[in-house]
C-alpha positions in Angstrom: 42.9 -22.6 -14.2 43.3 -18.7 -15.0 44.3 -16.8 -18.1 46.9 -13.7 -17.4 44.3 -11.1 -17.1 42.8 -13.5 -14.2 39.7 -14.9 -16.3 38.2 -18.2 -15.0 39.4 -21.1 -17.6 37.2 -24.3 -17.7 39.0 -27.4 -18.7 37.7 -31.5 -19.1 39.0 -34.5 -20.0 37.3 -35.8 -23.4 38.5 -39.0 -24.6 42.1 -38.4 -23.2 42.3 -35.0 -24.5 41.9 -31.4 -22.8 39.3 -29.2 -23.7 40.0 -25.7 -22.4 37.3 -23.0 -22.6 38.8 -19.6 -22.7 36.4 -17.5 -22.0 35.8 -19.0 -18.8 32.6 -19.2 -16.6 31.7 -15.8 -14.6 28.6 -14.9 -12.9 27.8 -11.6 -14.6 24.5 -10.7 -13.2 24.4 -8.2 -10.2 22.5 -10.6 -7.2 19.5 -8.7 -5.5 19.7 -8.6 -1.5 16.6 -10.3 -0.3 14.3 -8.5 2.4 11.4 -10.4 4.6 8.9 -9.3 7.3 9.4 -10.9 10.5 6.1 -10.5 11.6 5.9 -12.4 14.6 9.8 -10.8 15.6 11.4 -14.4 16.3 14.4 -13.4 14.3 13.7 -16.2 11.8 11.9 -15.8 8.4 11.8 -18.3 5.1 13.5 -17.2 2.1 13.4 -17.9 -1.5 16.8 -18.0 -2.5 16.0 -18.9 -6.0 15.0 -15.3 -6.8 18.4 -15.2 -7.7 18.8 -17.4 -10.2 18.2 -15.4 -13.0 20.8 -13.0 -12.0 23.4 -15.9 -11.2 22.2 -17.3 -14.8 22.8 -13.7 -16.6 23.9 -15.0 -20.0 23.9 -18.5 -19.4 21.4 -21.4 -20.8 19.4 -22.9 -17.9 20.0 -26.4 -19.7 23.8 -26.4 -19.1 24.3 -24.5 -16.3 23.1 -25.1 -13.0 22.6 -22.8 -9.4 23.2 -24.3 -5.8 23.3 -22.0 -2.8 25.8 -22.3 0.0 26.3 -20.7 3.5 29.8 -19.5 3.5 32.4 -19.2 0.9 34.2 -21.9 1.7 31.3 -24.0 1.1 30.4 -22.7 -2.2 34.2 -22.8 -3.5 34.7 -26.4 -2.3 30.8 -27.4 -3.2 30.3 -28.8 0.2 27.2 -28.3 1.9 25.1 -26.9 -0.2 21.3 -25.6 1.1 19.2 -28.5 -0.1 15.7 -26.4 0.1 16.6 -22.9 -1.4 13.1 -22.0 -1.8 12.3 -22.2 1.7 15.4 -21.3 3.6 15.3 -20.4 7.0 18.1 -17.7 7.9 20.5 -18.3 10.8 21.2 -14.7 11.8 20.6 -11.2 10.8 21.8 -10.1 8.3 23.4 -13.0 6.8 25.8 -13.4 3.8 24.6 -16.4 1.4 26.6 -17.6 -1.6 25.7 -18.8 -5.1 27.6 -20.9 -7.3 27.1 -21.3 -11.2 28.8 -24.1 -12.4 28.4 -26.0 -15.9 26.6 -29.0 -15.9 28.9 -31.7 -16.9 32.1 -30.2 -15.4 31.8 -29.2 -11.7 35.3 -28.0 -12.0 34.2 -25.0 -14.4 32.3 -22.8 -12.0 32.4 -19.0 -10.5 30.5 -17.5 -6.9 29.2 -14.3 -5.8 27.4 -13.6 -2.7 24.0 -11.4 -1.5 22.5 -10.9 2.0 19.5 -11.8 3.7 17.8 -9.0 6.0 14.8 -9.2 7.9 12.6 -6.4 9.3 9.7 -6.4 11.8 8.6 -2.5 10.9 7.9 -1.3 7.5 4.6 -0.2 7.3 3.7 1.1 3.7 4.5 4.8 2.8 1.0 6.6 0.7 -0.6 9.7 0.0 -4.5 10.1 -0.4 -5.9 12.4 -2.7 -9.5 13.4 -2.5 -11.8 13.4 -5.6 -15.2 15.9 -5.7 -14.7 16.0 -1.9 -17.8 18.6 -1.8 -21.5 18.1 -2.1 -22.1 15.0 -4.7 -20.5 14.1 -8.0 -18.5 10.9 -8.0 -16.5 11.3 -4.6 -13.6 8.9 -4.0 -10.5 8.3 -2.2 -7.5 7.6 -4.8 -4.2 5.9 -2.3 -1.1 6.9 -4.3 2.3 7.1 -4.4 2.4 3.7 -2.5 6.1 2.6 -1.6 8.0 0.2 0.6 9.2 -3.4 1.1 5.5 -5.1 0.4 3.1 -6.9 0.1 0.7 -4.3 1.3 -3.0 -4.2 1.5 -5.6 -1.5 2.1 -8.9 -1.3 3.1 -11.8 1.8 3.8 -13.3 2.1 7.2 -12.6 -1.2 8.5 -14.2 -2.5 5.3 -12.7 -6.0 3.5 -8.7 -5.6 3.1 -7.6 -5.5 -0.7 -4.6 -6.8 -1.5 -2.1 -4.7 -4.1 -0.3 -6.4 -6.8 3.9 -5.9 -6.9 4.1 -2.8 -8.9 0.7 -1.5 -8.3 1.2 2.0 -7.0 -2.5 3.3 -6.6 -5.8 2.3 -5.6 -9.5 3.9 -5.6 -12.0 3.6 -2.8 -15.6 5.3 -4.0 -17.3 7.4 -1.5 -20.7 6.6 -0.4 -21.4 9.6 2.2 -19.7 12.9 3.2 -18.3 12.5 6.7 -14.7 11.5 7.8 -13.1 8.8 6.0 -10.2 6.6 7.1 -7.8 4.7 4.5 -5.4 1.9 6.5 -2.5 0.3 4.9 -0.8 -2.7 6.5 1.8 -5.1 5.6 -0.1 -8.3 5.0 2.9 -10.6 7.2 2.7 -7.9 10.4 5.0 -5.7 9.6 3.3 -2.4 10.8 0.3 -0.4 9.4 -0.5 3.5 8.6 -4.0 5.3 8.8 -5.1 8.5 7.0 -8.5 10.5 6.9 -10.2 12.4 4.6 -13.1 14.6 5.0 -16.2 14.6 2.6 -19.1 17.1 2.7 -22.6 15.9 2.0 -26.0 15.7 3.4 -29.4 13.8 3.4 -31.6 14.5 0.9 -34.4 14.1 3.5 -35.0 13.4 7.0 -37.9 12.1 9.3 -38.7 14.1 12.7 -41.5 11.9 13.3 -40.5 10.4 17.0 -39.2 6.7 15.7 -35.5 7.5 16.6 -34.1 7.0 12.7 -33.3 10.4 10.7 -35.0 12.4 13.6 -32.4 15.4 13.0 -30.5 17.0 9.4 -27.4 18.3 9.2 -24.2 18.6 7.1 -22.4 15.6 7.0 -18.4 16.1 7.6 -19.0 19.7 8.6 -18.0 19.2 12.4 -14.8 18.0 11.1 -13.8 20.7 9.0 -10.5 23.0 10.3 -12.7 26.3 10.4 -16.0 27.9 11.3 -18.8 27.0 8.7 -22.2 28.1 9.4 -25.7 26.7 8.2 -29.0 28.3 7.0 -32.7 26.8 7.0 -35.2 28.6 5.0 -38.9 27.3 3.8 -39.5 27.4 0.2 -40.6 31.0 0.1 -37.2 32.2 1.5 -37.8 32.7 5.3 -35.0 31.8 7.6 -36.3 29.1 10.2 -33.0 28.1 11.8 -29.2 28.4 12.3 -27.5 25.6 13.2 -24.5 24.0 14.8 -22.7 22.0 12.0 -21.0 20.4 15.5 -24.7 19.9 17.2 -27.5 17.5 16.0 -28.8 19.5 13.0 -32.1 20.8 12.6 -35.0 18.8 14.1 -37.4 20.0 11.7 -38.9 22.4 14.4 -39.7 26.6 14.2 -40.7 28.5 17.0 -41.4 25.5 19.2 -43.6 24.3 16.4 -43.1 21.5 13.7 -43.3 22.3 10.5 -45.0 20.4 7.7 -43.7 17.9 5.6 -42.5 19.2 2.6 -39.4 20.6 0.7 -36.9 23.2 2.5 -33.4 24.6 1.8 -30.3 25.4 3.5 -27.3 27.7 2.7 -23.9 26.1 3.9 -21.3 28.8 4.4 -17.6 27.5 5.0 -14.1 28.1 4.3 -11.2 25.9 2.6 -7.9 25.9 3.0 -6.3 25.9 -1.0 -3.2 23.8 -1.7 -1.2 27.5 -1.3 -2.4 27.3 2.1 -4.8 30.2 1.7 -8.2 30.2 2.8 -11.4 30.8 0.5 -14.7 31.3 1.3 -17.3 29.0 -0.1 -20.8 28.4 0.4 -23.6 25.9 -0.9 -27.1 26.1 -1.7 -29.8 23.0 -2.3 -33.1 21.6 -0.9 -33.8 19.2 1.8 -37.2 17.2 2.3 -39.0 17.0 5.5 -41.3 13.6 5.7 -43.8 13.0 8.4 
């Protein structure tokens, strides 16, 4: 029964008398369309339709009203063929319309229906940006993943290490950097719907090296310098300031020799000159000087 304004009226026979709810029953909430990843691309995924329960029940007490879901408008209207397992419902097409029915727990003729859509996707990698913290020589270097957006759930990792899953409302994640060089951040959909990789370069240097012929730490160089967009130069000095060698950041580095002779163990100095691109697009000449230790 409806009133002159088109509002649904609900009635029930009680002790041979008719009781009428003049306000009617109406779904007031906005139902949300649901999206799920189809990682195996078979066109079928399990949806939890009850995610819309709160929206269907908006303004109504769940103790006195119930929510059911149907595949067609007619089934919802006639209260037939309701979906038996709405918390794990596999779609039959894409997109697919689902109908929700809100009704009184004591009077099934008092109801209202509304619809929402199910949608599946196969390629939705996370969108994100990375920001470098302390990107040159020491400090507390890190890569900050921020502005994470998309249809998750998502997870991230640094340099093929363990994956870290982020929360639904999480928009940033920080990875500490152990040494200089090029580092890779990979983000992916946990259910297989795409991934994305970004890289960041950090400058750092080994504090010592051991050119003793054992095959380990035989050369010294600035880590990350080979990946710089612009040319850089490295100069090696002894503790008295004498220039011993100019080395190529793209090569192996200094082997601990001067004029064909091995230099003694001790402290040496290096000067690293490079060009850094600023956020405004301008180039800035930078240099860094520090000491290294040669061990025999």
